[in-house]
All heavy atoms as an XYZ file, in Angstrom:
855
protein
N       8.222     -4.927    -18.661
C       8.074     -5.530    -17.341
C       6.798     -6.360    -17.317
O       5.782     -5.938    -17.850
C       7.971     -4.452    -16.267
C       9.208     -3.664    -16.048
S       8.966     -2.541    -14.658
C      10.585     -2.563    -14.017
N       6.890     -7.495    -16.638
C       5.677     -8.295    -16.549
C       4.826     -7.833    -15.368
O       5.256     -7.025    -14.545
C       5.996     -9.788    -16.476
C       6.732    -10.172    -15.211
O       6.805     -9.407    -14.262
N       7.262    -11.363    -15.201
N       3.623     -8.330    -15.312
C       2.662     -7.852    -14.317
C       3.053     -8.205    -12.893
O       2.752     -7.463    -11.973
C       1.279     -8.406    -14.650
C       0.760     -7.807    -15.932
O       1.079     -6.689    -16.278
N      -0.030     -8.572    -16.657
N       3.720     -9.328    -12.698
C       4.153     -9.723    -11.361
C       5.162     -8.713    -10.807
O       5.063     -8.301     -9.652
C       4.755    -11.125    -11.420
C       5.196    -11.678    -10.104
C       5.724    -13.094    -10.308
C       6.287    -13.673     -9.050
N       6.797    -15.036     -9.258
N       6.094     -8.302    -11.625
C       7.098     -7.328    -11.196
C       6.453     -5.979    -10.905
O       6.786     -5.314     -9.918
C       8.211     -7.194    -12.267
C       9.166     -6.073    -11.932
C       8.961     -8.499    -12.421
N       5.524     -5.572    -11.741
C       4.828     -4.302    -11.515
C       4.024     -4.335    -10.224
O       3.959     -3.335     -9.499
C       3.927     -3.968    -12.699
C       4.641     -3.579    -13.994
C       3.625     -3.397    -15.114
C       5.462     -2.331    -13.802
N       3.409     -5.471     -9.913
C       2.645     -5.593     -8.675
C       3.572     -5.476     -7.467
O       3.217     -4.854     -6.461
C       1.896     -6.922     -8.643
N       4.760     -6.046     -7.558
C       5.723     -5.945     -6.450
C       6.239     -4.519     -6.313
O       6.310     -3.978     -5.209
C       6.894     -6.938     -6.678
C       6.392     -8.379     -6.575
C       8.019     -6.693     -5.692
C       7.389     -9.420     -7.017
N       6.585     -3.893     -7.425
C       7.129     -2.535     -7.400
C       6.124     -1.540     -6.833
O       6.498     -0.544     -6.224
C       7.579     -2.123     -8.818
C       8.833     -2.892     -9.204
C       7.843     -0.639     -8.919
C       9.287     -2.649    -10.625
N       4.846     -1.808     -7.006
C       3.824     -0.856     -6.548
C       3.874     -0.618     -5.040
O       3.418      0.416     -4.563
C       2.434     -1.332     -6.958
O       2.049     -2.475     -6.218
N       4.439     -1.544     -4.279
C       4.512     -1.381     -2.830
C       5.736     -0.586     -2.380
O       5.820     -0.176     -1.229
C       4.539     -2.751     -2.138
C       3.198     -3.419     -2.106
C       2.854     -4.356     -3.058
C       2.260     -3.096     -1.135
C       1.618     -4.967     -3.050
C       1.022     -3.694     -1.111
C       0.706     -4.629     -2.071
O      -0.525     -5.223     -2.047
N       6.689     -0.377     -3.268
C       7.961      0.232     -2.867
C       7.905      1.732     -3.123
O       8.180      2.197     -4.228
C       9.131     -0.429     -3.618
C       9.094     -1.930     -3.358
C      10.454      0.164     -3.178
C      10.064     -2.730     -4.169
N       7.568      2.478     -2.136
C       7.454      3.940     -2.112
C       6.482      4.468     -3.161
O       5.958      3.737     -3.992
C       8.820      4.644     -2.285
O       9.279      4.488     -3.615
C       9.833      4.133     -1.298
N       6.244      5.749     -3.104
C       5.337      6.402     -4.039
C       5.904      6.382     -5.454
O       5.165      6.258     -6.432
C       5.060      7.842     -3.600
C       4.083      8.643     -4.432
C       2.725      7.942     -4.453
C       3.954     10.043     -3.918
N       7.212      6.476     -5.575
C       7.843      6.427     -6.896
C       7.598      5.058     -7.542
O       7.280      4.972     -8.728
C       9.362      6.732     -6.788
C      10.047      6.543     -8.125
C       9.578      8.135     -6.265
N       7.730      3.995     -6.774
C       7.442      2.659     -7.284
C       5.995      2.518     -7.703
O       5.682      1.874     -8.707
N       5.088      3.118     -6.929
C       3.671      3.069     -7.275
C       3.432      3.767     -8.610
O       2.694      3.273     -9.456
C       2.836      3.726     -6.176
C       1.375      3.499     -6.369
C       0.641      2.470     -5.888
C       0.469      4.325     -7.122
N      -0.671      2.594     -6.293
C      -0.801      3.716     -7.052
C       0.607      5.494     -7.835
C      -1.914      4.259     -7.677
C      -0.504      6.027     -8.473
C      -1.752      5.410     -8.382
N       4.057      4.938     -8.788
C       3.884      5.672    -10.040
C       4.460      4.912    -11.228
O       3.863      4.895    -12.312
C       4.537      7.060     -9.928
C       3.830      8.047     -9.003
C       4.680      9.283     -8.789
C       2.468      8.416     -9.549
N       5.609      4.277    -11.032
C       6.201      3.471    -12.111
C       5.252      2.345    -12.505
O       4.991      2.116    -13.692
C       7.573      2.918    -11.672
C       8.592      4.058    -11.582
C       8.066      1.839    -12.627
C       9.892      3.667    -10.931
N       4.728      1.640    -11.509
C       3.810      0.531    -11.798
C       2.530      1.033    -12.457
O       1.987      0.384    -13.358
C       3.492     -0.229    -10.512
N       2.051      2.182    -12.030
C       0.809      2.730    -12.576
C       0.962      3.095    -14.056
O       0.090      2.799    -14.868
C       0.374      3.959    -11.773
C      -0.921      4.563    -12.233
C      -2.124      3.951    -11.929
C      -0.935      5.730    -12.973
C      -3.332      4.496    -12.353
C      -2.128      6.287    -13.399
C      -3.327      5.670    -13.089
N       2.068      3.727    -14.413
C       2.229      4.190    -15.790
C       2.781      3.129    -16.733
O       2.604      3.240    -17.943
C       3.106      5.448    -15.831
C       2.396      6.655    -15.293
C       2.813      7.258    -14.125
C       1.292      7.177    -15.941
C       2.157      8.366    -13.610
C       0.619      8.284    -15.442
C       1.051      8.879    -14.279
N       3.433      2.092    -16.214
C       3.986      1.058    -17.085
C       3.062     -0.146    -17.275
O       3.358     -1.021    -18.083
C       5.337      0.572    -16.555
C       6.494      1.556    -16.648
C       7.768      0.915    -16.130
C       6.685      2.054    -18.069
N       1.967     -0.197    -16.545
C       1.061     -1.343    -16.700
C       0.396     -1.286    -18.058
O       0.258     -0.235    -18.669
C       0.007     -1.345    -15.596
C      -0.967     -0.206    -15.701
C      -1.793     -0.058    -14.455
N      -2.466      1.222    -14.521
C      -3.767      1.364    -14.534
N      -4.545      0.310    -14.420
N      -4.312      2.542    -14.614
N      -0.006     -2.441    -18.523
C      -0.654     -2.545    -19.825
C      -2.132     -2.244    -19.643
O      -2.901     -3.070    -19.163
C      -0.453     -3.938    -20.406
C      -0.928     -4.034    -21.836
O      -1.275     -2.991    -22.419
O      -0.935     -5.152    -22.372
N      -2.533     -1.041    -20.022
C      -3.915     -0.609    -19.803
C      -4.904     -1.348    -20.705
O      -6.075     -1.427    -20.400
C      -4.015      0.894    -20.006
C      -3.230      1.672    -18.984
C      -3.272      3.153    -19.280
C      -2.398      3.917    -18.336
N      -1.003      3.933    -18.706
N      -4.415     -1.884    -21.809
C      -5.335     -2.567    -22.718
C      -5.773     -3.923    -22.172
O      -6.846     -4.399    -22.470
C      -4.683     -2.741    -24.085
O      -3.544     -3.578    -23.978
N      -4.912     -4.552    -21.346
C      -5.260     -5.867    -20.811
C      -6.137     -5.795    -19.573
O      -6.792     -6.756    -19.225
C      -3.992     -6.644    -20.449
C      -3.252     -7.174    -21.632
C      -2.063     -7.998    -21.193
O      -1.504     -7.784    -20.121
N      -1.684     -8.934    -22.016
N      -6.126     -4.673    -18.891
C      -6.879     -4.537    -17.640
C      -6.495     -5.649    -16.665
O      -7.341     -6.379    -16.165
C      -8.387     -4.568    -17.885
C      -8.887     -3.440    -18.729
C      -8.986     -2.194    -17.920
C      -9.659     -1.112    -18.731
N      -9.723      0.128    -18.089
N      -5.211     -5.789    -16.425
C      -4.723     -6.866    -15.586
C      -5.198     -6.691    -14.151
O      -4.926     -5.671    -13.512
C      -3.195     -6.931    -15.631
C      -2.673     -8.112    -14.862
O      -3.185     -9.224    -15.086
O      -1.774     -7.917    -14.033
N      -5.877     -7.679    -13.647
C      -6.451     -7.623    -12.310
C      -5.382     -7.639    -11.224
O      -5.536     -6.984    -10.208
C      -7.421     -8.782    -12.105
C      -8.695     -8.655    -12.900
C      -9.596     -9.858    -12.705
N      -9.663    -10.349    -11.351
C     -10.603    -10.004    -10.466
N     -11.550     -9.181    -10.829
N     -10.597    -10.501     -9.250
N      -4.308     -8.384    -11.424
C      -3.272     -8.494    -10.397
C      -2.619     -7.144    -10.121
O      -2.525     -6.720     -8.967
C      -2.206     -9.514    -10.822
C      -1.070     -9.727     -9.814
C      -1.587    -10.472     -8.598
C       0.081    -10.475    -10.456
N      -2.198     -6.463    -11.166
C      -1.543     -5.166    -10.985
C      -2.522     -4.151    -10.416
O      -2.188     -3.402     -9.493
C      -0.937     -4.666    -12.315
C      -0.323     -3.290    -12.140
C       0.099     -5.642    -12.829
N      -3.743     -4.110    -10.938
C      -4.731     -3.155    -10.438
C      -5.053     -3.407     -8.968
O      -5.201     -2.461     -8.188
C      -6.001     -3.220    -11.277
C      -5.799     -2.674    -12.666
O      -4.849     -1.948    -12.928
N      -6.684     -3.037    -13.567
N      -5.173     -4.666     -8.588
C      -5.475     -4.994     -7.194
C      -4.361     -4.506     -6.279
O      -4.604     -3.857     -5.260
C      -5.669     -6.502     -7.028
C      -5.941     -6.914     -5.620
C      -7.209     -6.804     -5.087
C      -4.917     -7.388     -4.805
C      -7.461     -7.164     -3.775
C      -5.163     -7.754     -3.503
C      -6.436     -7.642     -2.985
N      -3.109     -4.794     -6.635
C      -2.002     -4.407     -5.773
C      -1.720     -2.908     -5.825
O      -1.227     -2.339     -4.846
C      -0.762     -5.238     -6.100
C      -0.902     -6.655     -5.625
N      -0.871     -6.990     -4.293
C      -1.118     -7.805     -6.290
C      -1.044     -8.288     -4.162
N      -1.206     -8.808     -5.363
N      -2.055     -2.258     -6.918
C      -1.970     -0.796     -6.956
C      -2.937     -0.181     -5.953
O      -2.587      0.750     -5.220
C      -2.257     -0.266     -8.362
C      -1.120     -0.327     -9.369
C      -1.639     -0.017    -10.759
C      -0.008      0.621     -8.991
N      -4.162     -0.692     -5.897
C      -5.138     -0.137     -4.946
C      -4.760     -0.468     -3.504
O      -4.918      0.372     -2.616
C      -6.547     -0.623     -5.269
O      -6.655     -2.009     -5.076
N      -4.243     -1.662     -3.250
C      -3.839     -2.030     -1.894
C      -2.658     -1.177     -1.429
O      -2.644     -0.687     -0.298
C      -3.457     -3.517     -1.819
C      -4.614     -4.461     -1.991
C      -5.564     -4.430     -0.815
O      -5.187     -4.759      0.298
N      -6.783     -4.019     -1.064
N      -1.680     -0.980     -2.293
C      -0.507     -0.206     -1.891
C      -0.836      1.277     -1.733
O      -0.302      1.942     -0.845
C       0.639     -0.401     -2.878
O       0.282      0.048     -4.161
N      -1.726      1.797     -2.570
C      -2.142      3.192     -2.409
C      -2.916      3.369     -1.104
O      -2.705      4.341     -0.369
C      -2.985      3.651     -3.594
C      -3.456      5.107     -3.557
C      -2.262      6.054     -3.515
C      -4.330      5.405     -4.752
N      -3.790      2.434     -0.792
C      -4.515      2.492      0.476
C      -3.575      2.411      1.668
O      -3.738      3.132      2.648
N      -2.576      1.552      1.584
C      -1.587      1.438      2.657
C      -0.822      2.740      2.825
O      -0.593      3.192      3.951
C      -0.632      0.284      2.367
C       0.481      0.028      3.371
C      -0.092     -0.344      4.727
C       1.417     -1.056      2.864
N      -0.444      3.374      1.725
C       0.282      4.649      1.804
C      -0.577      5.746      2.411
O      -0.095      6.543      3.226
C       0.763      5.051      0.415
N      -1.852      5.783      2.063
C      -2.748      6.803      2.604
C      -2.945      6.611      4.102
O      -2.835      7.560      4.889
C      -4.101      6.783      1.857
C      -3.924      7.305      0.431
C      -5.162      7.589      2.603
C      -5.133      7.105     -0.453
N      -3.228      5.390      4.519
C      -3.435      5.113      5.944
C      -2.164      5.378      6.733
O      -2.208      5.966      7.817
C      -3.923      3.663      6.152
C      -3.910      3.278      7.614
C      -5.317      3.497      5.584
N      -1.023      4.994      6.194
C       0.252      5.212      6.875
C       0.532      6.702      7.043
O       0.965      7.144      8.112
C       1.385      4.551      6.081
O       2.625      4.855      6.634
N       0.283      7.484      6.004
C       0.513      8.926      6.077
C      -0.415      9.581      7.090
O       0.025     10.406      7.906
C       0.319      9.558      4.686
O       1.231      8.936      3.776
C       0.566     11.048      4.728
N      -1.689      9.233      7.050
C      -2.642      9.805      8.011
C      -2.290      9.413      9.446
O      -2.391     10.239     10.369
C      -4.066      9.363      7.678
C      -4.651      9.929      6.388
C      -6.028      9.333      6.122
C      -4.711     11.441      6.438
N      -1.858      8.179      9.639
C      -1.449      7.738     10.967
C      -0.241      8.524     11.455
O      -0.203      8.952     12.613
C      -1.128      6.243     10.969
C      -0.606      5.748     12.279
C      -1.473      5.499     13.326
C       0.752      5.565     12.466
C      -0.993      5.060     14.552
C       1.245      5.129     13.683
C       0.372      4.871     14.726
N       0.733      8.730     10.583
C       1.928      9.466     10.994
C       1.624     10.924     11.310
O       2.207     11.484     12.240
C       3.007      9.364      9.917
C       3.662      8.012      9.913
O       3.848      7.408     10.964
N       4.011      7.535      8.742
N       0.726     11.535     10.569
C       0.330     12.917     10.858
C      -0.367     12.983     12.214
O      -0.058     13.840     13.049
C      -0.569     13.477      9.740
C       0.255     13.686      8.462
C      -1.234     14.789     10.176
C      -0.578     14.004      7.250
N      -1.318     12.081     12.448
C      -2.042     12.072     13.726
C      -1.091     11.775     14.882
O      -1.186     12.409     15.947
C      -3.159     11.035     13.683
N      -0.169     10.856     14.697
C       0.773     10.517     15.758
C       1.700     11.685     16.070
O       2.025     11.927     17.240
C       1.593      9.289     15.363
C       2.557      8.789     16.423
C       1.774      8.295     17.643
C       3.435      7.699     15.875
N       2.113     12.419     15.065
C       2.968     13.585     15.285
C       2.241     14.639     16.110
O       2.817     15.238     17.021
C       3.410     14.171     13.936
O       4.104     13.169     13.198
C       4.307     15.376     14.126
N       0.974     14.850     15.808
C       0.184     15.826     16.560
C       0.007     15.371     17.999
O       0.193     16.150     18.942
C      -1.178     16.062     15.875
C      -0.968     16.758     14.521
C      -2.108     16.880     16.764
C      -2.198     16.798     13.649
N      -0.326     14.093     18.192
C      -0.525     13.566     19.546
C       0.771     13.608     20.347
O       0.784     13.994     21.518
C      -1.095     12.133     19.490
C      -1.046     11.468     20.854
C      -2.518     12.154     18.965
N       1.885     13.245     19.716
C       3.173     13.245     20.416
C       3.629     14.659     20.750
O       4.334     14.873     21.742
C       4.222     12.527     19.593
N       3.223     15.638     19.956
C       3.562     17.028     20.259
C       2.766     17.536     21.456
O       3.272     18.328     22.259
C       3.317     17.914     19.049
N       1.538     17.067     21.584
C       0.693     17.492     22.704
C       1.060     16.739     23.976
O       1.168     17.330     25.049
C      -0.797     17.296     22.345
C      -1.172     18.217     21.190
C      -1.686     17.557     23.553
C      -2.539     17.939     20.599
N       1.238     15.423     23.856
C       1.562     14.574     25.008
C       2.866     13.827     24.698
O       2.839     12.719     24.141
C       0.421     13.567     25.288
C       0.717     12.778     26.553
C      -0.918     14.262     25.376
N       4.010     14.409     25.050
C       5.294     13.800     24.684
C       5.521     12.405     25.264
O       6.293     11.628     24.709
C       6.320     14.778     25.243
C       5.603     16.066     25.381
C       4.185     15.712     25.672
N       4.851     12.066     26.336
C       5.070     10.746     26.927
C       4.472      9.617     26.071
O       4.728      8.449     26.332
C       4.471     10.690     28.333
O       3.079     10.885     28.280
N       3.700      9.953     25.046
C       3.117      8.940     24.166
C       3.955      8.704     22.908
O       3.489      8.093     21.956
C       1.697      9.348     23.763
C       0.665      9.384     24.887
C      -0.675      9.864     24.348
C       0.521      8.019     25.522
N       5.207      9.145     22.907
C       6.048      8.976     21.729
C       6.304      7.505     21.404
O       6.609      7.160     20.284
C       7.383      9.705     21.918
C       8.283      9.027     22.892
N       8.105      9.151     24.240
C       9.335      8.198     22.693
C       9.036      8.419     24.850
N       9.795      7.834     23.942
N       6.149      6.622     22.388
C       6.367      5.196     22.156
C       5.354      4.615     21.175
O       5.559      3.531     20.618
C       6.323      4.413     23.472
C       4.963      4.380     24.101
C       4.077      3.366     23.792
C       4.563      5.359     24.993
C       2.815      3.326     24.358
C       3.312      5.326     25.575
C       2.434      4.307     25.252
N       4.258      5.325     20.940
C       3.273      4.855     19.960
C       3.842      4.838     18.546
O       3.265      4.231     17.653
C       2.018      5.726     20.010
C       1.181      5.632     21.282
C       0.033      6.636     21.221
C       0.659      4.227     21.478
N       4.974      5.479     18.351
C       5.631      5.464     17.044
C       6.029      4.069     16.605
O       6.198      3.796     15.418
N       6.172      3.149     17.560
C       6.514      1.781     17.211
C       5.393      1.086     16.437
O       5.624      0.079     15.781
C       6.866      0.972     18.455
C       8.151      1.437     19.092
C       8.169      1.962     20.372
C       9.349      1.352     18.399
C       9.347      2.393     20.945
C      10.529      1.781     18.965
C      10.527      2.300     20.238
O      11.696      2.727     20.801
N       4.197      1.617     16.496
C       3.090      1.072     15.711
C       3.377      1.255     14.219
O       2.878      0.507     13.386
C       1.759      1.728     16.118
C       1.448      1.416     17.579
C       0.619      1.267     15.228
C       0.236      2.139     18.118
N       4.227      2.204     13.892
C       4.603      2.434     12.498
C       5.251      1.222     11.849
O       5.201      1.055     10.634
N       5.871      0.355     12.663
C       6.453     -0.865     12.108
C       5.380     -1.788     11.535
O       5.668     -2.599     10.667
C       7.267     -1.609     13.168
C       8.543     -0.896     13.534
C       8.761     -0.455     14.828
C       9.523     -0.666     12.589
C       9.927      0.196     15.172
C      10.693     -0.022     12.914
C      10.895      0.416     14.204
O      12.055      1.058     14.535
N       4.163     -1.645     12.015
C       3.055     -2.438     11.493
C       2.857     -2.164     10.002
O       2.602     -3.081      9.223
C       1.772     -2.135     12.266
C       0.502     -2.783     11.751
C       0.566     -4.294     11.965
C      -0.705     -2.201     12.454
N       3.002     -0.914      9.591
C       2.836     -0.573      8.182
C       3.952     -1.184      7.334
O       3.722     -1.576      6.195
C       2.771      0.946      7.995
C       1.587      1.553      8.682
C       1.745      2.388      9.772
C       0.303      1.277      8.247
C       0.655      2.933     10.414
C      -0.791      1.814      8.876
C      -0.619      2.639      9.965
N       5.155     -1.261      7.893
C       6.247     -1.919      7.178
C       5.952     -3.406      7.009
O       6.175     -3.975      5.938
C       7.566     -1.709      7.929
C       8.741     -2.356      7.259
C       9.251     -1.828      6.086
C       9.320     -3.494      7.786
C      10.334     -2.419      5.455
C      10.390     -4.093      7.171
C      10.909     -3.562      5.999
N       5.426     -4.033      8.059
C       5.065     -5.449      7.982
C       3.961     -5.666      6.952
O       3.994     -6.627      6.174
C       4.662     -5.978      9.372
C       5.876     -5.978     10.293
C       4.037     -7.361      9.286
C       5.548     -6.218     11.753
N       2.971     -4.763      6.918
C       1.900     -4.869      5.922
C       2.445     -4.716      4.507
O       1.988     -5.389      3.582
C       0.812     -3.832      6.192
C      -0.039     -4.062      7.439
C      -0.988     -2.895      7.645
C      -0.798     -5.362      7.342
N       3.442     -3.850      4.329
C       4.071     -3.692      3.022
C       4.764     -4.985      2.600
O       4.633     -5.425      1.459
C       5.082     -2.546      3.043
C       5.747     -2.311      1.705
S       7.036     -1.066      1.743
C       8.348     -1.967      2.558
N       5.472     -5.618      3.528
C       6.146     -6.881      3.235
C       5.118     -7.962      2.870
O       5.317     -8.729      1.919
C       7.010     -7.336      4.430
C       8.118     -6.317      4.695
C       7.587     -8.721      4.204
C       9.112     -6.147      3.589
N       4.004     -8.015      3.608
C       2.955     -8.990      3.291
C       2.368     -8.738      1.900
O       2.071     -9.683      1.160
C       1.851     -8.950      4.343
C       2.202     -9.528      5.703
C       1.078     -9.274      6.701
C       2.482    -11.004      5.591
N       2.200     -7.471      1.547
C       1.713     -7.148      0.208
C       2.678     -7.576     -0.878
O       2.280     -8.093     -1.921
N       3.968     -7.385     -0.641
C       4.981     -7.812     -1.610
C       4.971     -9.332     -1.754
O       5.082     -9.861     -2.860
C       6.367     -7.287     -1.195
C       6.423     -5.766     -1.370
C       7.478     -7.957     -2.000
C       7.660     -5.113     -0.818
N       4.827    -10.033     -0.637
C       4.775    -11.497     -0.684
C       3.547    -11.961     -1.470
O       3.631    -12.869     -2.304
C       4.792    -12.093      0.736
C       6.159    -11.873      1.376
C       4.429    -13.573      0.730
C       6.212    -12.197      2.856
N       2.402    -11.329     -1.222
C       1.191    -11.685     -1.977
C       1.355    -11.400     -3.464
O       0.910    -12.172     -4.310
C      -0.024    -10.938     -1.435
C      -0.511    -11.498     -0.128
O      -0.251    -12.649      0.199
N      -1.218    -10.687      0.630
N       1.996    -10.279     -3.786
C       2.208     -9.944     -5.197
C       3.176    -10.926     -5.846
O       2.981    -11.326     -6.995
C       2.738     -8.516     -5.322
N       4.211    -11.331     -5.123
C       5.182    -12.281     -5.675
C       4.550    -13.655     -5.901
O       4.921    -14.371     -6.835
C       6.377    -12.411     -4.746
N       3.589    -14.015     -5.060
C       2.888    -15.287     -5.218
C       1.669    -15.176     -6.133
O       0.908    -16.134     -6.269
C       2.454    -15.825     -3.851
C       3.628    -16.244     -3.017
O       4.656    -16.664     -3.534
N       3.491    -16.133     -1.704
N       1.468    -14.003     -6.709
C       0.354    -13.706     -7.614
C      -1.003    -13.967     -6.978
O      -1.929    -14.462     -7.616
C       0.516    -14.472     -8.928
C       1.768    -14.077     -9.696
C       1.923    -14.797    -11.013
O       1.014    -15.554    -11.404
O       2.961    -14.596    -11.654
N      -1.128    -13.608     -5.702
C      -2.396    -13.736     -4.984
C      -3.074    -12.374     -4.911
O      -2.417    -11.350     -4.780
C      -2.162    -14.239     -3.560
C      -1.653    -15.644     -3.459
C      -1.511    -16.025     -2.008
C      -0.942    -17.410     -1.842
N      -0.727    -17.717     -0.419
N      -4.379    -12.386     -4.939
C      -5.157    -11.151     -4.758
C      -5.805    -11.175     -3.383
O      -7.016    -11.064     -3.252
C      -6.189    -11.015     -5.867
C      -5.579    -10.764     -7.223
C      -6.610    -10.538     -8.305
O      -7.786    -10.279     -7.978
O      -6.234    -10.638     -9.473
N      -4.991    -11.286     -2.362
C      -5.463    -11.330     -0.986
C      -5.340     -9.937     -0.379
O      -4.255     -9.345     -0.408
C      -4.605    -12.319     -0.160
O      -4.571    -13.572     -0.839
C      -5.168    -12.486      1.236
N      -6.417     -9.389      0.193
C      -6.324     -8.069      0.819
C      -5.371     -8.087      2.012
O      -5.206     -9.096      2.686
C      -7.757     -7.782      1.289
C      -8.616     -8.735      0.548
C      -7.775     -9.919      0.228
N      -4.761     -6.945      2.254
C      -3.868     -6.816      3.397
C      -4.661     -6.965      4.693
O      -5.819     -6.543      4.768
C      -3.182     -5.448      3.382
C      -2.231     -5.188      2.225
C      -1.791     -3.734      2.221
C      -1.037     -6.104      2.311
N      -4.059     -7.547      5.722
C      -4.765     -7.661      7.006
C      -5.073     -6.267      7.573
O      -4.348     -5.315      7.325
C      -3.773     -8.392      7.908
C      -2.774     -9.006      7.000
C      -2.764     -8.195      5.743
N      -6.137     -6.162      8.303
C      -6.585     -4.958      9.015
C      -7.157     -3.873      8.108
O      -8.207     -3.334      8.384
C      -5.466     -4.363      9.871
C      -4.834     -5.278     10.910
C      -3.680     -4.576     11.590
C      -5.859     -5.719     11.933
N      -6.466     -3.504      7.033
C      -6.910     -2.363      6.235
C      -7.240     -2.707      4.788
O      -7.814     -1.891      4.077
C      -5.864     -1.234      6.248
C      -4.569     -1.704      5.603
C      -5.630     -0.720      7.641
C      -3.588     -0.597      5.341
N      -6.877     -3.884      4.335
C      -7.005     -4.229      2.916
C      -8.423     -4.223      2.387
O      -8.664     -3.801      1.252
N      -9.374     -4.672      3.186
C     -10.766     -4.731      2.703
C     -11.363     -3.355      2.459
O     -12.317     -3.222      1.701
C     -11.630     -5.515      3.686
C     -11.329     -6.996      3.630
O     -10.977     -7.523      2.589
N     -11.461     -7.667      4.760
N     -10.820     -2.325      3.100
C     -11.331     -0.973      2.893
C     -11.010     -0.457      1.495
O     -11.676      0.449      1.006
C     -10.726     -0.010      3.924
C     -11.170     -0.239      5.333
S     -10.612      1.045      6.468
C      -8.843      0.890      6.387
N      -9.998     -1.012      0.853
C      -9.525     -0.457     -0.411
C      -9.731     -1.359     -1.614
O      -9.223     -1.071     -2.686
C      -8.035     -0.095     -0.276
C      -7.798      0.913      0.802
C      -7.204      0.537      1.987
C      -8.218      2.217      0.649
C      -7.009      1.455      2.996
C      -8.030      3.146      1.656
C      -7.422      2.767      2.826
N     -10.486     -2.429     -1.459
C     -10.792     -3.287     -2.597
C     -11.816     -2.552     -3.472
O     -12.889     -2.188     -3.027
C     -11.348     -4.655     -2.131
C     -11.793     -5.487     -3.320
C     -10.299     -5.387     -1.312
N     -11.445     -2.288     -4.716
C     -12.305     -1.599     -5.696
C     -12.729     -0.201     -5.263
O     -13.817      0.247     -5.605
C     -13.544     -2.437     -6.020
C     -13.179     -3.769     -6.624
O     -12.225     -3.868     -7.376
N     -13.929     -4.791     -6.272
N     -11.899      0.515     -4.525
C     -12.256      1.873     -4.100
C     -11.725      2.947     -5.037
O     -12.312      4.008     -5.141
C     -11.707      2.147     -2.689
C     -12.396      1.385     -1.621
C     -13.812      1.850     -1.449
C     -14.446      1.072     -0.319
N     -15.853      1.184     -0.282
N     -10.634      2.709     -5.701
C     -10.027      3.739     -6.542
C     -10.382      3.459     -7.994
O      -9.748      2.649     -8.667
C      -8.502      3.746     -6.337
C      -8.088      3.957     -4.912
C      -7.503      2.937     -4.189
C      -8.296      5.166     -4.287
C      -7.120      3.117     -2.873
C      -7.920      5.367     -2.980
C      -7.331      4.330     -2.260
N     -11.372      4.179     -8.499
C     -11.872      3.892     -9.845
C     -10.876      4.294    -10.932
O     -10.912      3.743    -12.031
C     -13.198      4.613    -10.071
O     -13.013      6.003     -9.958
N      -9.973      5.212    -10.658
C      -9.020      5.630    -11.683
C      -7.956      4.557    -11.940
O      -7.259      4.620    -12.953
C      -8.342      6.949    -11.307
C      -7.480      6.873    -10.078
C      -6.135      6.587    -10.174
C      -8.028      7.099     -8.823
C      -5.336      6.521     -9.051
C      -7.246      7.034     -7.700
C      -5.885      6.746     -7.807
N      -7.837      3.569    -11.063
C      -6.862      2.502    -11.259
C      -7.401      1.474    -12.254
O      -6.669      0.942    -13.066
C      -6.482      1.853     -9.927
C      -5.707      2.846     -9.079
C      -5.680      0.589    -10.124
C      -5.369      2.350     -7.701
N      -8.676      1.191    -12.204
C      -9.250      0.141    -13.060
C      -9.401      0.566    -14.474
O      -9.524      1.418    -15.045
C     -10.593     -0.314    -12.508
C     -10.404     -0.973    -11.155
O      -9.374     -1.588    -10.928
N     -11.365     -0.820    -10.301
C-alpha cells in the first residue's frame, strides 16, 4: 500500500488506524502517514471522551439529549481529514487538530 492510501485508511475506525500504523514503512519515516495517524488518533480520543461526557450529562438531564447532534461534527472532521489525506496535505483538523500535532511520540 502506498502512503496516501494508508493516510486515508487511518481515519476509518480504530481497525483502519491499526492497519495504517502497522503497514506503514517505518524505515522511511513518512511524514504524511505519521501526521494523519496522529490527527486521526486525536480525533478518536476527543470523540470518545465527548461521547462519554454526553452520555453522563444526558443521563442526569434527559432534556439535553439534543446535544447528541454535536456528534455529527466529529463525522465532518473525519471527512475533512480524509480529504486532506487524499490531497496529500498536512493540514491540521479544524478546532482540535493543533492539539495533536507532534503529540504522540510512538507514531514518529
